[in-house]
C-alpha positions, 0 to 999 in steps of 0.5 A: 481496513478501508482507511488503512487502504486509502492511506497505503494507496496514497503512499504507493502512488507517491512511490510510483511517482518517485519511481521507487519501491517501499516496504511495510516498515517504511509504510508504517514509519511514513503513515504512523497511526493511519496504518495500525499494526497489521498481521500478514493476513491484514496486509494482504487484505489492505493490498487487495483493497488498494488494488481492487479498482486498478484498471486491467491495463495498469500495473498494480500498486501492490507491486511496489511493496518489497518483501 
């Protein structure tokens, strides 16, 4: 999960720089094999890891993932 979270973190930082949102489908297309097929529970776990080091005064990167 750590490697998937690192890949997702990078993609979400790119989306933040571009001032856009993304979706899991787009993340899967963008990241290819770096993001294995995931269940909803897996996705939540990945986003939790992505956001765990976010300072309290900054927005969570997971907020860029549209449902």
